[in-house]
N, C-alpha and C positions, 0 to 999 in steps of 0.2 A: 504494500500500499504506499502510495506516494503522498507526502505531506507538503502543503504549500508553505512558503516562507523561507527564511534564511537560517542557517545553523549558527551557533555561537562562534565557531571558528571563522566563518565568512564575515560576520559582523566585526570581529576583532581584527581580521586582516584588512578590511576596508578602513577601519578607524586608524590602524597603524599607517597605512598609505596616506591618508589624509593628514595625519600628524607630521609625517615627513615632508610632504608638500607644503604645509603651512610653515614649517620651520625654514625651509628653503626660501619661500616667498618673503618671510619676515627678515631673514638675513640679507637678501638682495635689497629690500626696501631700506633697511638700516644703513647699508653701505652707500646706497644712492643719496639718502638724506644727508649723511655725513659729508659726502662729496660736494653737495650743493652748499652746505653751510660753510665748508672750507673755502669754496670759491667766493662766497659772500664776504667772508673775513678778509681774504686777500684783496678783494676789490675795494673794501673800505680802506685798507692800507694804501693801495695805489692812489685812491682819491685824496687821502691826506698828503701823500708825497706830491701829487700834482698841485694841490693847493699851496704847499710850501714853495714849489718851483714857480708857480704863477705869481705868488706874492714877491718872490725875489726878482723875477723879470719885471714886474710892475713897480719895483723899487719902493714897495710899502715899508713904512717906518724907516726909510732910508737905510735899509739893512739887508744882510743875508738872511735867509730863512732855512730852517731845517726841521728834521724829525728825529727824536731820540727814541730808540727801541730799548726797553728795559725788561730784563727777564730775572727778577729777584728770586733768591732762593726761598724767601718767605714772602707770601703775598702773590697777587695776580700779575701776569705779564701785561705790559701797557706800552703805549707809544704816545709821545707828546709833540705837538706842533709848537715851534718856538722861533723867535727871531733874535739875532745878535751874532757876533762873530764865533761864539761857541756856546754850548749848553752850559749853564742854565739859561743864559739870555733872558728873554721874557716869554714865559710859557703862555700860549694862547688857548690851547685845547689839550685835554688829556682823554685818551680813549683806552679802555681796558679790552683785552681780547675776551671773546666768549669764554665762559667757564669750561667749555668742552675742548678748548685748544690751548696750546702752549707754543712758545718759540723754541725751535731747535737751533736757530741761529738768529740772534746771539744765544750763546749757551747759558745755562742756568748760572745765576750770580754775576752776570755781566750785562753790559749795554753797548749799543752801537749808534753812532750819530751819522745821519746823512744830511749834509749841508749844501745848499745851492747858492752859487755866486749871484751877486746883484746884477741886474740887467741881462746877463747871458743865460742864466738858468742852468749853467753847467754845474756838475758836482765838484766839490772841492777836493774829493778823493782822487788819488792817482790811479785807481783801479776800480773795477766793478765791485759793488757791494751787493750782497744777496741776503735777504731776510727770508727765513723759512719758518712755516708753521706746520704743526702736526696735531692730530687729535690726542688728547691726554691718554686715551686708551692705548696709544703707541701703534695704532694700526694705520693703514693707508686711509685717506690720501695725504701725501705731503705736498704742500703748495709753496711756491717761491715767488718773490718779486725781486727784481734786480734793477739797480740804477748804475748806468755806465758813467764813465768820466765825462762824456759829452752831455749827460743829463737825460738820456733815454730811460724811460721807466717801462720795464718789460715784465 
């Protein structure tokens, strides 16, 4: 005699397959979301660098402009828009990285300044400077922004 319906083994097998598929979908979504958030963070950094460069080209405050990237061992990573020949100059804006991200360059316990020359907007550094962020979880994606000696922000 044939019974209608599903056996317990068939139900458990179907539930297991659904659980695996749900886990894969969640992992893919989480990775995608982290990538989007990392891109947003790096775009905010680029925007601040372009603001500093634009202010230097526009000769605002009759001064050079720059951005300091700080990665303290205690506290949250941040970057500051400033003017003057060197940091601390006059800090105009402080922005903290999202709590989900940290700088890997500059390394923990250090800082790095990017300063733009008046009128030309060129970097005062003799070489390309790269700022790198990474999720605090230590996973991908790692995002970079670089400023060349000519002042190109990439």
